[in-house]
C-alpha positions in Angstrom: 23.1 -63.9 19.9 24.0 -61.7 22.8 24.5 -57.7 22.9 28.0 -58.1 24.6 29.3 -61.1 20.9 28.1 -58.3 18.9 30.9 -55.7 17.6 31.6 -52.7 18.5 30.1 -50.9 15.9 27.4 -52.4 14.7 26.1 -51.7 19.4 27.4 -47.7 18.4 24.8 -48.1 15.4 21.8 -49.4 16.8 22.2 -47.0 20.2 23.4 -44.5 17.1 20.0 -45.5 15.6 17.2 -45.7 19.1 18.1 -42.0 19.7 17.8 -41.1 16.5 14.1 -42.8 17.3 13.2 -40.9 20.1 14.3 -37.8 18.6 12.2 -38.3 15.5 8.9 -39.4 17.8 10.1 -36.0 20.2 9.8 -33.5 17.1 6.7 -35.1 15.8 5.4 -34.9 19.5 6.2 -31.1 19.3 4.9 -29.8 16.3 1.4 -31.5 17.5 1.7 -29.1 20.9 2.3 -26.4 18.5 0.4 -26.9 16.2 -2.3 -27.1 19.1 -1.1 -24.4 20.6 -1.6 -22.1 17.2 -5.2 -22.7 17.2 -5.3 -21.6 21.1 -3.2 -18.6 19.7 -5.5 -17.9 17.0 -8.7 -18.4 19.0 -8.1 -15.4 21.8 -6.2 -13.0 19.1 -9.3 -13.5 16.6 -11.8 -14.0 19.4 -10.9 -13.5 22.9 -9.1 -10.9 23.0 -11.7 -8.2 21.0 -14.6 -8.8 22.5 -12.2 -8.5 26.2 -11.7 -5.3 24.7 -14.8 -4.1 22.6 -16.4 -4.8 26.2 -13.7 -2.5 27.5 -15.1 -0.2 25.5 -19.0 -0.3 26.3 -17.6 0.7 30.2 -14.9 3.5 28.0 -18.6 4.9 26.3 -20.9 4.1 29.7 -18.3 6.3 30.9 -18.5 9.4 28.4 -22.3 9.3 28.4 -21.6 9.6 32.2 -19.6 12.1 32.8 -21.7 14.2 29.9 -24.5 13.7 32.2 -22.6 15.5 34.7 -21.6 17.9 32.7 -25.2 19.4 32.2 -26.5 19.6 35.6 -22.8 21.5 36.0 -23.1 24.1 32.9 -26.1 27.3 32.7 -25.2 27.9 29.4 -27.2 26.6 26.1 -24.8 25.9 24.0 -22.8 23.8 26.2 -25.7 21.7 27.4 -26.8 21.1 23.4 -23.3 20.6 22.8 -23.2 17.8 25.9 -26.0 16.2 24.3 -25.4 15.2 21.6 -22.3 13.8 22.4 -24.6 12.0 25.0 -26.3 11.3 21.2 -23.5 9.8 20.0 -22.0 7.8 22.4 -25.6 6.0 22.3 -25.3 5.0 18.9 -21.8 3.8 19.4 -22.5 2.2 22.6 -25.3 0.8 20.1 -22.5 -0.7 17.3 -20.7 -2.0 19.8 -23.8 -4.4 21.7 -24.1 -5.0 17.7 -20.9 -6.9 17.8 -20.8 -8.1 20.8 -23.8 -9.8 20.0 -22.8 -11.1 16.6 -19.6 -11.9 18.5 -20.0 -14.1 21.2 -21.2 -17.6 20.7 -20.9 -18.7 23.7 -24.2 -20.3 26.0 -22.4 -18.2 29.1 -21.7 -15.1 26.8 -25.3 -14.9 24.9 -26.9 -14.9 28.6 -24.5 -12.3 30.1 -25.1 -10.1 26.7 -28.8 -11.0 28.0 -28.1 -8.8 31.2 -25.5 -6.3 30.0 -29.5 -5.7 27.3 -32.0 -5.6 30.4 -29.4 -3.1 32.3 -29.1 -1.0 29.1 -32.7 -0.6 29.0 -33.0 0.1 33.0 -30.2 3.3 32.2 -31.7 4.0 29.5 -35.5 4.8 31.0 -33.5 6.7 33.3 -31.5 8.5 30.6 -34.7 9.5 28.5 -36.1 10.7 31.8 -33.0 12.9 32.8 -32.9 14.3 29.2 -37.0 15.4 28.9 -36.1 17.3 32.4 -33.4 18.3 30.9 -35.0 19.9 27.5 -38.0 21.4 29.7 -35.5 23.3 31.3 -36.3 21.2 34.8 -32.7 21.0 36.1 -34.0 20.3 40.1 -35.6 17.4 38.2 -32.4 16.2 36.3 -31.1 15.9 39.1 -33.0 13.9 41.1 -33.3 11.4 38.3 -29.4 11.4 37.7 -28.4 11.3 42.5 -31.6 8.3 42.5 -32.2 6.1 39.5 -29.7 6.8 36.6 -26.2 6.9 39.0 -27.6 3.2 40.2 -28.5 2.3 36.3 -25.1 3.2 34.9 -23.2 0.6 38.3 -26.0 -1.9 37.2 -24.2 -1.5 34.0 -20.8 -2.2 34.1 -21.4 -5.4 36.5 -23.4 -6.4 34.3 -20.3 -5.9 31.3 -17.9 -6.1 33.9 -19.1 -10.2 34.4 -18.6 -10.0 30.1 -14.8 -8.9 30.8 -13.9 -11.7 33.3 -16.1 -14.9 31.6 -14.3 -14.0 28.3 -10.7 -13.5 30.0 -11.4 -16.8 32.1 -12.4 -18.2 28.7 -8.3 -17.0 27.5 -7.4 -18.3 30.7 -8.5 -21.8 30.5 -7.1 -21.9 27.5 -3.9 -23.8 28.9 -1.5 -22.4 26.8 
């Protein structure tokens, strides 16, 4: 049976049926890709992006803490010094809460390793900040200024670099999603 022997109605029917079949195949494949796309978007929105935001908030709190330390060094008013010291305590609490959220949410091994680097950098910063606060509380602004200029600023840079590495890793995770 040759295709040229078929009547025109059969040939049109077969051609139209093949076209509908191809459309169905493309539709099913598209739905599969949309489901995959949806799961990748959900992962980004629910996991990767919030971790990046928390990392940026962590840098913001660290910058606020450093600014408060600088204000303490510049002011002579006891009331202003107490206000800034209280602000530093509040920022420490905020940083601790953010660190706990990051620790709970970051579930891949690379993020966990970077978080360990952040924890170590935070420990160095905390040591220097504690010395700074001790000097301020004892009224020795010269020693506090020395501590800030020699140790605290360096520890802030190390701390920020570790946080930035975490943010970069999370950004890379979003980029790998191949959307």
